N, C-alpha and C positions, 0 to 999 in steps of 0.2 A: 318539705316537698313530699307529696304522696305519689305512689306509682300504682296504676291500675291497668289490668289486662283486658284487651278487646280482641275480637276476631273480625277480620275484614270480610264483609259480605258482598260488596260491589266496588268496582273501581270505575271512575269517570275521568274525563279529561282534566278537570280542575279540582276534583275532590274525591274522597272515598267515603263509603258508608261502613261504619263499624258497629259491632254489637258487643255490649258489655258481657264479659264472662260471668260476673257476679249477679247482675240483675236482668239481663236479656234486653235492656233498653237499647235502641239504636240511635246513632248520631251521624250526621254528615259533617265531615271535617275537611277543611282546606289547609294547605301548608305551603311553605315557600320554596321547597326544593324536592327533588325526586328521592323517594325512599324505596322504589322498586316494589311497591305493594301489589299483591295479587290476592284474589279471592281465596279465603282459607288461611291466609297468613295471620299470625298473632302479632299484635302491636302493643306496645306499652305507652301509656300516656302519663307524662309527668305533670302534676297539678300543684299549683302554689296553694298551700294550706291556708294562708292568711287571706287571700282574695278569691279562692276557688276558681282561679283562672287556669285554663289548660295552656301549658307552655310549650311542651315538646312532644313529638311523636317519634317512636323508635320502632322500626321493623325488626323483629327478633330474628327473622330468617336471614336478612341481608346485613344487619347491623347498622344500617343507615338511619340517620336521624334528621329531623327538620323542625323548624319553629312553626307552631300552629298559628294560622291567621284568623280562622273563623270556625265556630262550632254551632250547629243548629240541630 
């Protein structure tokens, strides 16, 4: 499993927009439970190395984690 850092740029009712710290690329991510994300928070994404599937999002400020449902 790989861990990558992102910054939260926007929060919406059913998803958040995050920006990669390493590349600057942005993604919209939906997940199955609340993690208390706010703009400016740092989140860690756990990615399955074998399938490149995004599995879990962790809000570093709150410590809350959730399973990722969709990435676009």
